[in-house]
Structures are given as structure tokens and as C-alpha cells.
Backbone of each chain as ProteinMPNN parsed JSONL, in Angstrom:
{"seq_chain_A": "MQIDLTDQPIDVAAVLAAAESEEAGAVNAFIGTVRNRSEGRRVVRLHYEAYPPMALRQLTRVAEMAQEKWPMLRKIAVTHRHGTLEIGDVAVVVAVSTPHRADSFAACEYIIDTLKEVVPIWKKEEYEDGTVWVAAHP", "coords_chain_A": {"N_chain_A": [[-8.257, -11.784, -11.649], [-7.742, -8.914, -9.594], [-6.905, -5.719, -9.959], [-5.731, -2.735, -8.726], [-5.722, 0.884, -8.496], [-5.461, 3.509, -6.327], [-6.355, 6.7, -4.72], [-7.011, 6.78, -2.157], [-7.337, 5.673, 1.237], [-6.207, 2.42, 1.768], [-8.413, -0.371, 1.72], [-7.526, -2.791, 3.468], [-8.584, -5.411, 4.224], [-10.489, -5.953, 2.483], [-8.944, -6.296, 0.093], [-7.619, -8.58, 0.726], [-9.904, -10.226, 0.82], [-10.628, -10.325, -1.75], [-8.713, -12.059, -2.83], [-9.24, -14.492, -1.774], [-10.148, -17.974, -2.319], [-12.113, -20.747, -2.726], [-10.736, -22.933, -3.684], [-8.328, -22.64, -2.749], [-5.746, -23.326, -0.296], [-4.084, -21.625, 0.833], [-3.8, -18.216, 1.532], [-1.747, -15.458, 0.78], [-0.085, -12.53, 1.74], [1.377, -9.442, 0.885], [2.081, -6.475, 2.644], [2.678, -3.236, 2.07], [4.15, -0.615, 3.921], [4.541, 2.912, 5.039], [7.5, 4.059, 6.018], [9.37, 5.47, 8.872], [12.003, 6.178, 8.508], [14.705, 6.663, 6.271], [17.62, 5.8, 4.596], [18.954, 6.695, 6.906], [17.891, 9.109, 7.463], [15.188, 11.147, 8.984], [11.943, 10.57, 7.901], [9.268, 12.558, 7.04], [6.897, 12.429, 5.471], [5.375, 10.718, 2.72], [5.291, 10.992, -0.941], [3.521, 9.683, -3.398], [3.564, 9.418, -6.807], [1.726, 8.628, -9.845], [1.384, 7.207, -12.964], [-1.232, 6.741, -14.296], [-2.898, 5.077, -16.429], [-0.707, 3.553, -17.517], [0.461, 2.438, -15.192], [-1.648, 0.804, -14.349], [-1.703, -1.039, -16.595], [0.858, -2.164, -16.409], [0.783, -3.281, -13.94], [-1.063, -5.215, -14.252], [0.191, -6.814, -16.213], [2.271, -7.719, -14.595], [0.891, -9.325, -12.816], [-0.154, -11.109, -14.614], [2.175, -12.388, -15.495], [3.016, -13.649, -13.215], [0.885, -15.357, -12.823], [1.532, -17.015, -15.051], [3.972, -18.106, -14.247], [3.357, -19.341, -11.9], [1.184, -21.497, -12.316], [-0.708, -22.683, -10.704], [-1.878, -20.734, -9.081], [-4.801, -19.199, -7.809], [-6.259, -16.883, -7.23], [-5.476, -13.331, -7.595], [-4.688, -10.276, -6.096], [-4.114, -6.888, -6.264], [-3.474, -3.761, -4.893], [-2.565, -0.499, -5.227], [-1.615, 2.518, -3.766], [-1.696, 6.028, -4.29], [-0.593, 9.497, -4.036], [-0.395, 11.641, -1.194], [1.097, 10.133, 1.532], [1.111, 9.242, 5.031], [3.195, 8.546, 7.757], [3.246, 5.115, 8.431], [0.943, 4.54, 6.899], [-0.58, 2.432, 4.571], [0.811, 1.546, 1.648], [0.805, -0.113, -0.454], [-0.885, -3.289, -1.287], [-0.404, -6.557, -1.909], [-2.023, -9.6, -2.735], [-2.358, -13.086, -2.784], [-3.63, -16.356, -3.706], [-3.223, -19.861, -3.431], [-3.3, -23.373, -3.916], [-1.54, -24.763, -2.171], [0.779, -23.92, 0.37], [3.537, -23.078, -0.155], [3.911, -22.151, -2.611], [2.497, -19.92, -2.655], [3.824, -18.089, -1.005], [6.184, -17.649, -2.529], [4.979, -16.68, -5.033], [3.803, -14.309, -4.111], [5.949, -12.871, -3.387], [7.403, -12.531, -5.753], [5.65, -10.929, -7.155], [5.642, -8.504, -5.708], [8.283, -7.891, -5.865], [8.673, -7.542, -8.646], [6.899, -5.729, -9.364], [7.957, -3.431, -8.128], [9.982, -2.906, -9.812], [9.015, -2.302, -12.478], [6.668, -0.848, -12.533], [5.061, 2.219, -13.349], [5.239, 4.204, -11.019], [6.097, 6.719, -8.759], [8.083, 7.618, -5.966], [8.397, 10.076, -3.579], [10.255, 11.275, -0.962], [9.749, 13.053, 1.877], [11.577, 15.079, 4.034], [12.516, 16.835, 7.069], [13.97, 18.768, 6.138], [13.833, 19.039, 3.34], [13.181, 17.382, 0.151], [13.323, 14.289, -1.717], [13.395, 12.452, -4.728], [13.072, 9.229, -4.739], [15.775, 7.056, -5.506], [16.355, 8.29, -7.999], [18.78, 9.347, -8.952], [22.134, 8.127, -9.646]], "CA_chain_A": [[-7.374, -10.974, -10.853], [-8.137, -7.549, -9.168], [-5.671, -4.689, -9.916], [-6.43, -1.251, -8.428], [-4.835, 1.983, -8.104], [-6.466, 4.509, -5.532], [-5.746, 7.738, -4.008], [-7.825, 6.813, -0.905], [-6.662, 4.76, 2.111], [-6.444, 1.072, 1.179], [-9.124, -1.312, 2.645], [-6.653, -4.117, 3.322], [-9.391, -6.658, 4.442], [-11.041, -6.075, 1.028], [-7.902, -6.866, -0.965], [-7.376, -9.976, 1.155], [-11.051, -11.006, 0.539], [-10.595, -10.499, -3.22], [-7.753, -12.977, -3.207], [-9.751, -15.606, -1.312], [-10.655, -18.881, -3.204], [-12.487, -22.053, -2.174], [-9.662, -23.783, -4.158], [-7.029, -22.363, -2.099], [-5.419, -23.589, 1.05], [-3.19, -20.634, 1.29], [-3.81, -16.906, 1.017], [-0.631, -14.829, 1.174], [-0.161, -11.049, 1.55], [2.514, -8.481, 1.285], [1.565, -5.135, 2.864], [3.893, -2.213, 2.15], [3.867, 0.508, 4.753], [5.438, 4.07, 5.036], [8.429, 3.94, 7.109], [9.684, 6.84, 9.291], [13.472, 6.612, 8.259], [15.268, 6.228, 5.043], [18.968, 6.263, 4.548], [19.398, 7.337, 8.088], [17.296, 10.398, 7.726], [13.889, 10.922, 9.51], [10.896, 10.811, 6.985], [7.929, 13.179, 7.503], [5.704, 11.764, 4.9], [5.798, 10.272, 1.293], [4.233, 11.486, -1.981], [3.501, 8.902, -4.535], [2.955, 9.868, -8.074], [1.457, 7.519, -10.614], [1.024, 7.377, -14.443], [-2.373, 5.659, -13.99], [-3.084, 3.989, -17.339], [0.401, 2.688, -17.638], [0.538, 1.705, -13.982], [-2.615, -0.433, -14.306], [-1.3, -1.887, -17.519], [2.019, -2.808, -15.955], [0.473, -4.041, -12.754], [-1.785, -6.391, -14.716], [1.184, -7.663, -16.754], [3.026, -8.445, -13.518], [-0.018, -10.486, -12.336], [-0.112, -12.123, -15.662], [3.443, -13.012, -15.557], [3.017, -14.35, -12.018], [-0.078, -16.51, -13.268], [2.274, -18.014, -16.018], [5.065, -18.829, -13.508], [2.699, -20.329, -10.928], [-0.217, -21.786, -12.982], [-1.758, -23.041, -9.746], [-2.537, -19.43, -8.603], [-6.205, -19.116, -8.018], [-6.603, -15.519, -7.369], [-4.397, -12.408, -7.407], [-5.384, -8.952, -5.842], [-3.03, -5.885, -5.98], [-3.891, -2.459, -4.757], [-1.386, 0.397, -4.937], [-2.142, 3.857, -3.393], [-0.759, 7.199, -4.704], [-0.947, 10.776, -3.305], [0.359, 11.955, 0.076], [0.839, 9.195, 2.634], [1.614, 9.644, 6.251], [4.013, 7.427, 8.431], [2.301, 4.157, 8.875], [-0.129, 4.312, 5.908], [-0.415, 1.363, 3.687], [0.952, 2.177, 0.156], [0.423, -1.322, -1.512], [-1.191, -4.531, -0.881], [-0.476, -7.751, -2.912], [-2.468, -10.836, -2.098], [-2.539, -14.203, -3.817], [-4.088, -17.644, -3.059], [-2.835, -20.964, -4.082], [-3.838, -24.687, -3.174], [-0.585, -24.984, -1.119], [1.448, -22.527, 0.861], [4.853, -22.73, -0.691], [3.789, -21.344, -3.933], [1.958, -18.451, -2.276], [5.035, -17.107, -0.578], [7.055, -17.299, -3.861], [4.311, -15.699, -6.017], [3.531, -13.017, -3.594], [7.268, -12.129, -3.379], [7.688, -12.117, -7.145], [4.704, -9.764, -7.705], [5.98, -7.209, -5.14], [9.576, -7.473, -6.407], [8.595, -7.226, -10.069], [6.145, -4.43, -9.484], [8.875, -2.31, -7.746], [10.937, -2.706, -11.0], [8.524, -1.806, -13.666], [5.455, -0.102, -12.589], [5.303, 3.731, -13.432], [4.85, 4.897, -9.829], [7.355, 7.25, -8.205], [7.954, 8.015, -4.432], [9.208, 11.204, -3.229], [10.399, 11.231, 0.537], [9.807, 14.368, 2.38], [12.238, 15.158, 5.35], [12.39, 17.96, 7.649], [14.697, 19.928, 5.482], [13.792, 18.936, 1.988], [12.522, 16.304, -0.466], [14.129, 13.526, -2.702], [12.882, 11.436, -5.515], [13.817, 7.849, -4.448], [16.552, 6.277, -6.445], [16.415, 9.032, -9.174], [20.122, 9.582, -9.229], [23.083, 7.05, -9.289]], "C_chain_A": [[-7.945, -9.52, -10.753], [-7.016, -6.622, -9.046], [-6.289, -3.283, -9.722], [-5.306, -0.345, -8.171], [-5.802, 3.017, -7.47], [-5.576, 5.588, -4.934], [-6.355, 7.858, -2.585], [-6.983, 5.802, 0.028], [-7.128, 3.343, 1.696], [-7.277, 0.247, 2.155], [-8.436, -2.69, 2.5], [-7.614, -5.548, 3.45], [-10.092, -6.913, 2.996], [-10.18, -6.672, 0.066], [-7.713, -8.254, -0.522], [-8.628, -10.843, 0.805], [-11.137, -11.221, -0.89], [-9.561, -11.581, -3.629], [-8.203, -14.319, -2.681], [-10.365, -16.543, -2.318], [-11.002, -20.188, -2.37], [-11.515, -23.175, -2.673], [-8.429, -23.722, -3.723], [-6.885, -22.802, -0.739], [-4.605, -22.588, 1.601], [-3.573, -19.253, 0.691], [-2.64, -16.116, 1.618], [-0.562, -13.429, 0.838], [1.004, -10.51, 1.823], [1.853, -7.085, 1.568], [2.636, -4.202, 3.049], [3.46, -1.039, 2.924], [4.889, 1.712, 4.743], [6.106, 3.998, 6.288], [8.993, 5.392, 7.516], [11.224, 7.189, 9.191], [13.824, 6.017, 6.848], [16.666, 6.731, 4.919], [19.546, 7.08, 5.618], [18.645, 8.629, 8.544], [15.693, 10.134, 8.087], [12.897, 11.368, 8.262], [9.69, 11.3, 7.625], [6.77, 12.62, 6.826], [6.285, 11.363, 3.517], [4.646, 10.831, 0.442], [4.627, 10.403, -3.03], [2.839, 9.367, -5.709], [2.858, 8.72, -8.904], [1.169, 7.996, -12.003], [-0.132, 6.331, -14.633], [-2.56, 4.65, -15.094], [-1.963, 2.955, -17.487], [0.577, 1.904, -16.314], [-0.355, 0.437, -13.947], [-2.236, -1.447, -15.441], [-0.146, -2.803, -17.144], [1.659, -3.642, -14.706], [-0.117, -5.277, -13.282], [-0.806, -7.267, -15.349], [1.987, -8.398, -15.755], [2.192, -9.478, -13.001], [-0.058, -11.544, -13.392], [1.013, -13.036, -15.814], [3.466, -14.047, -14.318], [2.037, -15.711, -12.274], [0.656, -17.503, -14.193], [3.225, -18.76, -15.223], [4.532, -19.773, -12.473], [1.356, -20.517, -11.399], [-1.226, -22.146, -11.853], [-2.446, -21.863, -8.902], [-3.962, -19.368, -8.868], [-6.601, -17.655, -8.163], [-5.425, -14.502, -7.038], [-5.126, -11.044, -7.202], [-4.228, -7.95, -5.581], [-3.778, -4.568, -5.912], [-2.689, -1.571, -4.441], [-2.109, 1.82, -4.708], [-1.113, 4.999, -3.925], [-1.279, 8.565, -4.077], [0.014, 10.99, -2.143], [-0.005, 10.945, 1.07], [1.505, 9.596, 3.75], [2.443, 8.372, 6.689], [2.906, 6.358, 8.755], [1.174, 3.71, 7.929], [0.357, 3.147, 5.099], [-0.262, 1.793, 2.273], [0.524, 1.047, -0.792], [0.09, -2.592, -0.804], [-1.11, -5.531, -2.061], [-0.972, -9.055, -2.064], [-2.724, -11.873, -3.255], [-3.002, -15.486, -2.992], [-3.651, -18.737, -4.095], [-3.367, -22.261, -3.319], [-2.803, -24.943, -2.006], [0.345, -23.919, -0.848], [2.681, -22.172, 0.256], [4.727, -21.838, -1.811], [3.093, -19.9, -3.697], [2.97, -17.614, -1.812], [5.776, -16.783, -1.806], [6.293, -16.404, -4.845], [4.085, -14.422, -5.531], [4.885, -12.155, -3.66], [7.624, -11.668, -4.779], [6.907, -11.012, -7.559], [5.171, -8.481, -6.969], [7.454, -6.789, -5.685], [9.605, -6.824, -7.707], [7.883, -5.9, -10.051], [7.0, -3.276, -9.144], [9.772, -2.036, -8.946], [10.319, -1.985, -12.15], [7.292, -0.946, -13.584], [5.656, 1.425, -12.449], [4.68, 4.483, -12.227], [6.121, 5.403, -9.249], [7.152, 7.807, -6.794], [8.927, 9.147, -4.161], [9.23, 11.255, -1.666], [10.525, 12.822, 0.84], [10.44, 14.399, 3.763], [11.938, 16.415, 5.938], [12.825, 19.182, 6.881], [14.832, 19.729, 3.903], [13.124, 17.632, 1.497], [13.391, 15.597, -1.504], [13.311, 12.652, -3.35], [13.67, 10.163, -5.233], [14.511, 7.318, -5.599], [16.622, 6.909, -7.841], [17.866, 9.078, -9.717], [21.103, 8.441, -8.896], [23.815, 7.284, -7.982]], "O_chain_A": [[-8.537, -9.0, -11.698], [-6.228, -6.719, -8.105], [-7.174, -2.801, -10.43], [-4.202, -0.676, -7.74], [-6.84, 3.336, -8.049], [-4.375, 5.464, -4.693], [-6.228, 8.886, -1.92], [-6.028, 5.185, -0.444], [-8.284, 3.128, 1.33], [-6.905, 0.155, 3.325], [-8.7, -3.527, 1.637], [-7.35, -6.58, 2.833], [-10.181, -8.04, 2.51], [-10.613, -7.499, -0.737], [-7.644, -9.122, -1.392], [-8.482, -12.033, 0.524], [-11.688, -12.245, -1.296], [-9.592, -11.975, -4.795], [-7.596, -15.306, -3.098], [-11.089, -16.039, -3.177], [-10.268, -20.609, -1.475], [-11.508, -24.263, -2.099], [-7.52, -24.467, -4.09], [-7.852, -22.681, 0.013], [-4.383, -22.619, 2.812], [-3.663, -19.13, -0.531], [-2.515, -16.079, 2.842], [-0.942, -13.07, -0.277], [1.695, -10.877, 2.774], [1.11, -6.605, 0.712], [3.422, -4.277, 3.992], [2.42, -0.472, 2.59], [6.056, 1.465, 4.437], [5.559, 3.902, 7.387], [9.077, 6.319, 6.71], [11.692, 8.227, 9.659], [13.271, 5.017, 6.39], [16.925, 7.92, 5.102], [20.397, 7.951, 5.44], [18.718, 9.123, 9.669], [15.043, 9.192, 7.634], [13.084, 12.447, 7.7], [9.119, 10.709, 8.541], [5.747, 12.341, 7.451], [7.447, 11.61, 3.192], [3.495, 11.079, 0.803], [5.772, 10.237, -3.45], [1.653, 9.696, -5.672], [3.711, 7.836, -8.821], [0.732, 9.133, -12.177], [0.078, 5.205, -15.084], [-2.417, 3.456, -14.828], [-2.174, 1.744, -17.568], [0.843, 0.705, -16.399], [0.027, -0.687, -13.62], [-2.444, -2.643, -15.239], [-0.121, -3.99, -17.468], [2.281, -4.685, -14.504], [0.263, -6.356, -12.829], [-0.885, -8.468, -15.09], [2.367, -9.548, -15.973], [2.729, -10.55, -12.721], [-0.003, -12.738, -13.099], [0.909, -14.209, -16.175], [3.915, -15.183, -14.474], [2.372, -16.859, -11.981], [0.414, -18.708, -14.115], [3.354, -19.967, -15.429], [5.106, -20.823, -12.183], [0.435, -19.817, -10.979], [-2.43, -21.947, -12.009], [-3.416, -22.052, -8.168], [-4.376, -19.467, -10.023], [-7.225, -17.272, -9.152], [-4.514, -14.836, -6.281], [-6.021, -10.681, -7.965], [-3.422, -8.213, -4.689], [-4.617, -4.28, -6.765], [-1.911, -1.844, -3.527], [-3.06, 2.179, -5.402], [0.106, 4.835, -3.953], [-2.429, 8.606, -3.638], [1.15, 10.517, -2.182], [-1.163, 10.817, 1.466], [2.499, 10.304, 3.588], [2.374, 7.313, 6.065], [1.829, 6.67, 9.264], [0.547, 2.668, 8.122], [1.557, 2.911, 4.965], [-1.193, 2.39, 1.732], [-0.071, 1.308, -1.838], [0.728, -2.937, 0.191], [-1.727, -5.304, -3.102], [-0.471, -9.454, -1.013], [-3.173, -11.605, -4.37], [-2.77, -15.61, -1.79], [-3.695, -18.586, -5.316], [-3.826, -22.156, -2.181], [-3.242, -25.323, -0.921], [0.679, -23.102, -1.706], [2.931, -20.974, 0.125], [5.425, -20.829, -1.909], [3.176, -18.95, -4.476], [3.012, -16.444, -2.192], [5.967, -15.596, -2.074], [6.87, -15.484, -5.426], [4.125, -13.449, -6.284], [4.896, -10.956, -3.939], [8.093, -10.546, -4.971], [7.412, -10.155, -8.284], [5.099, -7.416, -7.582], [7.776, -5.621, -5.906], [10.294, -5.84, -7.975], [8.326, -4.992, -10.754], [6.858, -2.214, -9.751], [10.288, -0.923, -9.04], [10.969, -1.143, -12.768], [6.928, -0.345, -14.595], [6.345, 1.872, -11.532], [3.748, 5.272, -12.38], [7.124, 4.69, -9.211], [6.116, 8.407, -6.506], [10.11, 9.107, -4.5], [8.131, 11.277, -1.112], [11.215, 13.627, 0.214], [9.873, 13.77, 4.657], [11.111, 17.125, 5.367], [12.29, 20.29, 6.905], [15.789, 20.184, 3.276], [12.575, 16.873, 2.295], [14.175, 16.289, -2.153], [12.484, 12.033, -2.68], [14.87, 10.108, -5.505], [13.886, 7.127, -6.642], [16.912, 6.197, -8.803], [18.069, 8.842, -10.908], [20.886, 7.805, -7.865], [24.632, 6.458, -7.576]]}, "seq_chain_B": "MTINIALFGIAREIVGQSSLTIDTPAGQSAAGLLAELRRTYPDLGGLRSLAVAVNNEYAADDVVLHERDEIALIPPVSGG", "coords_chain_B": {"N_chain_B": [[7.001, 16.175, -37.283], [4.59, 16.74, -34.774], [4.668, 16.045, -31.489], [3.333, 15.033, -28.328], [4.45, 14.936, -24.976], [4.148, 13.234, -21.898], [5.049, 14.1, -18.667], [6.609, 12.857, -15.752], [7.168, 12.816, -12.086], [10.559, 13.34, -11.228], [11.416, 14.016, -13.767], [9.429, 15.576, -14.638], [9.755, 17.815, -12.806], [12.511, 18.674, -13.565], [11.909, 19.522, -16.226], [9.899, 21.293, -15.793], [7.304, 21.374, -16.295], [4.073, 19.452, -16.693], [3.587, 18.402, -19.232], [4.914, 18.168, -22.516], [5.095, 19.708, -25.602], [6.554, 19.102, -28.616], [8.41, 19.621, -31.751], [9.445, 17.104, -33.863], [11.58, 15.078, -36.027], [9.896, 13.225, -38.499], [9.478, 9.839, -38.141], [11.097, 9.621, -35.974], [12.969, 7.937, -33.572], [12.505, 6.213, -30.215], [15.018, 6.31, -28.908], [16.115, 8.339, -30.172], [14.441, 10.534, -29.525], [15.048, 10.695, -26.676], [17.741, 11.426, -26.852], [17.575, 14.027, -28.082], [15.944, 15.255, -26.021], [17.669, 15.237, -23.816], [19.531, 16.899, -24.746], [18.266, 19.302, -24.789], [17.356, 19.327, -22.132], [19.586, 19.202, -20.064], [19.945, 18.149, -17.305], [18.339, 15.963, -17.33], [20.022, 14.059, -18.217], [21.609, 13.322, -16.088], [20.052, 11.472, -14.658], [19.48, 8.225, -13.065], [18.287, 6.499, -14.712], [16.266, 6.642, -17.755], [13.397, 6.212, -19.423], [11.414, 5.619, -22.352], [7.87, 5.62, -22.808], [5.326, 4.167, -24.817], [2.117, 4.515, -25.602], [1.353, 3.205, -23.196], [3.274, 1.16, -22.934], [6.653, 0.136, -22.384], [9.17, 1.457, -24.418], [11.39, 0.211, -26.788], [14.771, 1.13, -27.798], [14.749, 1.414, -30.553], [12.186, 1.717, -31.41], [9.734, 3.289, -33.359], [8.337, 6.552, -33.232], [5.088, 7.898, -33.518], [2.799, 10.543, -34.501], [0.367, 10.407, -33.152], [0.734, 8.937, -31.019], [0.546, 8.105, -27.548], [2.737, 9.288, -25.522], [5.341, 9.088, -23.055], [7.824, 10.178, -20.547], [9.673, 8.137, -18.599], [11.214, 8.312, -15.699], [13.45, 6.893, -13.22], [11.751, 4.327, -11.555], [9.87, 4.024, -8.637], [7.937, 2.622, -7.038], [5.741, 0.757, -4.887]], "CA_chain_B": [[5.81, 15.899, -36.754], [4.324, 17.402, -33.551], [4.451, 15.032, -30.515], [3.044, 15.392, -26.799], [5.07, 13.974, -24.013], [3.805, 13.401, -20.602], [6.236, 13.934, -17.883], [6.333, 12.595, -14.289], [8.27, 12.692, -11.038], [11.669, 14.126, -11.389], [11.525, 14.589, -15.102], [8.435, 16.755, -14.671], [10.453, 18.916, -12.031], [13.423, 19.222, -14.423], [11.461, 20.215, -17.43], [8.978, 22.419, -15.26], [5.836, 21.257, -16.678], [3.771, 18.147, -16.717], [3.72, 17.827, -20.486], [5.839, 18.904, -23.506], [4.914, 19.492, -26.985], [7.835, 19.435, -29.416], [8.503, 19.259, -33.182], [10.564, 16.134, -33.914], [11.667, 14.569, -37.344], [9.177, 12.132, -38.75], [10.381, 8.574, -38.185], [12.054, 9.687, -34.837], [13.011, 6.786, -32.507], [12.58, 6.484, -28.665], [16.382, 6.682, -28.562], [16.442, 9.742, -30.794], [13.869, 11.553, -28.769], [15.791, 10.823, -25.514], [18.93, 12.198, -27.155], [17.117, 15.352, -28.262], [15.524, 15.901, -24.804], [18.863, 15.422, -22.969], [20.297, 18.056, -25.248], [17.476, 20.464, -24.374], [17.397, 19.49, -20.658], [20.851, 18.49, -19.585], [19.645, 17.54, -16.19], [17.802, 14.614, -17.61], [21.173, 13.0, -18.37], [22.036, 12.798, -14.821], [19.242, 10.52, -13.874], [19.864, 6.799, -13.206], [17.772, 5.833, -16.119], [15.154, 7.321, -18.402], [12.795, 5.39, -20.565], [10.314, 6.282, -23.067], [6.749, 4.802, -22.86], [4.535, 4.61, -25.878], [0.797, 3.789, -25.558], [1.368, 2.587, -21.927], [4.236, 0.129, -22.854], [7.976, 0.503, -22.533], [9.487, 1.406, -25.892], [12.885, -0.168, -26.974], [15.48, 2.217, -28.431], [14.458, 1.5, -31.945], [10.747, 1.888, -31.63], [9.446, 4.485, -34.007], [7.238, 7.351, -32.752], [4.183, 8.507, -34.378], [2.096, 11.714, -34.032], [-0.794, 10.31, -32.284], [1.077, 8.033, -29.841], [0.693, 8.594, -26.176], [4.217, 9.209, -25.298], [5.66, 9.467, -21.743], [9.095, 9.95, -20.191], [9.693, 7.388, -17.443], [12.35, 8.412, -15.006], [13.644, 5.663, -12.291], [10.408, 4.053, -10.849], [10.087, 3.739, -7.115], [6.681, 2.227, -6.431], [5.854, -0.417, -3.94]], "C_chain_B": [[5.839, 16.512, -35.27], [4.098, 16.2, -32.523], [4.248, 15.547, -29.001], [3.734, 14.318, -25.947], [4.654, 14.258, -22.656], [5.106, 13.232, -19.742], [5.823, 13.625, -16.405], [7.53, 12.738, -13.324], [9.381, 13.645, -11.316], [11.909, 14.769, -12.816], [10.503, 15.678, -15.285], [9.062, 17.923, -14.044], [11.628, 19.53, -12.848], [13.008, 20.039, -15.485], [10.652, 21.544, -16.95], [7.745, 22.545, -15.795], [5.402, 19.832, -16.821], [3.453, 17.495, -18.122], [4.472, 18.769, -21.464], [5.268, 18.658, -24.797], [6.075, 19.899, -27.894], [7.629, 19.036, -30.911], [9.829, 18.419, -33.154], [10.432, 15.618, -35.461], [10.625, 13.463, -37.416], [9.964, 10.947, -38.712], [11.251, 8.656, -36.891], [11.941, 8.342, -34.07], [12.998, 7.238, -31.031], [13.966, 6.983, -28.383], [16.706, 8.034, -28.923], [15.809, 10.761, -29.985], [14.644, 11.799, -27.461], [17.125, 11.678, -25.799], [18.557, 13.706, -27.313], [16.658, 16.039, -26.901], [16.74, 16.118, -23.893], [19.69, 16.69, -23.388], [19.611, 19.387, -24.644], [17.457, 20.743, -22.864], [18.417, 18.722, -20.117], [20.645, 17.693, -18.264], [19.064, 16.149, -16.283], [18.926, 13.544, -17.731], [21.769, 12.562, -17.101], [21.19, 11.818, -14.1], [19.764, 9.027, -14.12], [19.391, 6.208, -14.304], [16.592, 6.82, -16.48], [14.703, 6.438, -19.546], [11.696, 6.089, -21.167], [9.059, 5.164, -23.15], [5.871, 5.263, -24.038], [3.223, 3.668, -25.877], [0.897, 2.757, -24.32], [2.367, 1.281, -21.956], [5.627, 0.71, -22.894], [8.455, 0.394, -23.92], [10.965, 1.085, -25.882], [13.414, 0.902, -27.754], [14.952, 2.416, -29.892], [13.025, 1.697, -32.358], [10.479, 3.221, -32.322], [8.342, 5.297, -33.55], [6.287, 7.933, -33.894], [3.329, 9.665, -33.69], [1.11, 11.526, -33.055], [-0.587, 9.251, -31.131], [0.953, 8.723, -28.589], [2.159, 8.339, -25.567], [4.455, 9.734, -23.737], [7.139, 9.217, -21.321], [8.916, 9.185, -18.709], [11.048, 7.548, -16.734], [12.355, 7.177, -13.825], [12.31, 5.454, -11.586], [10.808, 3.622, -9.403], [8.716, 3.374, -6.374], [6.807, 1.135, -5.444], [6.403, -0.021, -2.507]], "O_chain_B": [[6.887, 16.741, -34.667], [3.252, 15.37, -32.854], [4.987, 16.42, -28.547], [3.639, 13.105, -26.134], [4.761, 15.403, -22.216], [6.017, 12.447, -20.004], [4.798, 14.106, -15.922], [8.696, 12.773, -13.717], [9.069, 14.788, -11.648], [12.488, 15.842, -12.985], [10.733, 16.62, -16.044], [8.973, 19.007, -14.62], [11.771, 20.753, -12.858], [13.565, 21.108, -15.735], [10.71, 22.621, -17.543], [7.122, 23.607, -15.812], [6.269, 18.991, -17.059], [3.123, 16.314, -18.231], [4.619, 19.97, -21.235], [4.957, 17.513, -25.126], [6.486, 21.059, -27.853], [6.771, 18.216, -31.24], [10.911, 18.753, -32.673], [9.364, 15.712, -36.066], [10.47, 12.77, -36.41], [11.089, 10.968, -39.212], [12.107, 7.786, -36.729], [10.867, 7.745, -33.987], [13.372, 8.347, -30.65], [14.117, 7.985, -27.685], [17.394, 8.79, -28.237], [16.429, 11.787, -29.705], [14.897, 12.956, -27.124], [17.498, 12.536, -24.999], [19.207, 14.555, -26.703], [16.94, 17.215, -26.67], [16.801, 17.159, -23.239], [20.362, 17.372, -22.614], [20.234, 20.32, -24.137], [17.512, 21.856, -22.341], [18.163, 17.592, -19.701], [21.187, 16.591, -18.169], [19.278, 15.291, -15.426], [18.775, 12.366, -17.404], [22.393, 11.502, -17.043], [21.562, 11.36, -13.02], [20.348, 8.676, -15.145], [20.091, 5.376, -14.881], [16.078, 7.614, -15.693], [15.442, 6.011, -20.433], [11.105, 7.016, -20.612], [9.262, 4.005, -23.509], [5.665, 6.453, -24.275], [3.209, 2.454, -26.079], [0.543, 1.586, -24.466], [2.261, 0.431, -21.072], [5.757, 1.799, -23.453], [8.213, -0.614, -24.584], [11.715, 1.619, -25.066], [12.63, 1.613, -28.384], [14.757, 3.55, -30.331], [12.715, 1.827, -33.542], [11.0, 4.234, -31.854], [7.274, 4.69, -33.46], [6.693, 8.35, -34.979], [3.192, 9.707, -32.468], [0.951, 12.358, -32.161], [-1.502, 8.791, -30.447], [1.248, 9.918, -28.545], [2.564, 7.234, -25.207], [3.814, 10.683, -23.284], [7.687, 8.173, -21.675], [8.146, 9.592, -17.838], [12.0, 6.913, -17.187], [11.307, 6.581, -13.576], [11.788, 6.426, -11.041], [11.831, 3.014, -9.088], [8.459, 3.801, -5.248], [7.905, 0.636, -5.197], [6.543, -0.883, -1.64]]}, "name": "protein", "num_of_chains": 2, "seq": "MQIDLTDQPIDVAAVLAAAESEEAGAVNAFIGTVRNRSEGRRVVRLHYEAYPPMALRQLTRVAEMAQEKWPMLRKIAVTHRHGTLEIGDVAVVVAVSTPHRADSFAACEYIIDTLKEVVPIWKKEEYEDGTVWVAAHPMTINIALFGIAREIVGQSSLTIDTPAGQSAAGLLAELRRTYPDLGGLRSLAVAVNNEYAADDVVLHERDEIALIPPVSGG"}
């Protein structure tokens, strides 16, 4: 598995290539991009902050859990970006490969869903008139 | 014992610095540390959640902290 954290633009093709396997009939990817609206407000840009050693540890754990749940997974590649991201930038790429396609959709979805719950990375939205740490308050 | 706590995101903004060095009783637990910090920084109590990480793993409430542990406060995560 290839797990990366970067403060540079993500080379999406490289992450997909890292997930390819001759034993796989399916490569499936999720690409998370920066959206220009959130809760009805116009977003100007995003700031992602990471706790790097723990983020890498937890990203690896998520990939390991996916491997356990889908033993037929051949390769897993995840890259998450941090720093200041502009609208349309790629924030995260999750790519997996499996022999057959059904498992690839399920495993890919599991990895991004679980990553969002446990990985110590924080998103701050910047609007015209202020900033907010996403989901910080009830 | 003296412990260092790394702070991130909104927790860093509430406390006003990216790390905190505090004196805490030997044998302090993760839950005990959170209670102490919420007393000193009441705005931490208004967050949706606040976890303690020890050596890059989430710590359960009853995990005992040691002086040379790498400790961090984890406010609600929002990666992905």
C-alpha cells in the first residue's frame, strides 16, 4: 500500500498508477475536490491542517482495515494534501484495485468514509467574511 | 509530572499556541487531562468532540499518561 501526505498539488495519475496491478480487473478511485459552496455560503479557499505522524499512522490503519475486510484487494494508494487549497484543487485521492469491480467500489467508499472519521486532518473554510473550522461545534 | 501537548485546528486557536507544557499529577489519565484543560480553557468544552492522542493513537479515557509520551489534543476531524 502507498500512503502519502503532501503539501504539494497531487499527481492524480501517479496515485492511480500506484494502485494498478496485473492481478486486478478493476481500479477504482475517489477524488476529493475543493467545492465553491458550503452550507449555502460561497467558499473562497480551504485550509487543511494535519498532524502528520498520526495522520500517516491512521491512514495506514484505514488501509489495513480495508485489506482485512476485502482480502482480494490487490493494491491501495491514498494521498491527502494539506495546506492552502483553491477551489477545484484535489484534496485527496483514494485508489484501489481488485480482481472484480464490485469489491473495488465498496472498498474505495469504505476507505474515504472511514478516513473522514478518524484521520487527524482539519479543514477550515474561508468565506468572503470570515473562516470556520468545519464541524468543530455541534 | 510535566507533559507537552501538541494542539491543532480550533484547539490551537482556543489555547492560542501550537503546544502547551503543563504540570499534571503522575498517573493522570486522558480523561483527567481533558477535564483539567476544559477548566483552564472553557471554550474547549463547547467543541463537538475532543480526543487525546498518545503516541499517534487515540487514547481511551482510562489510558494513563507518561512524561515522555507524545500527546496531542484532537478536536473534531474534517479531512477528506
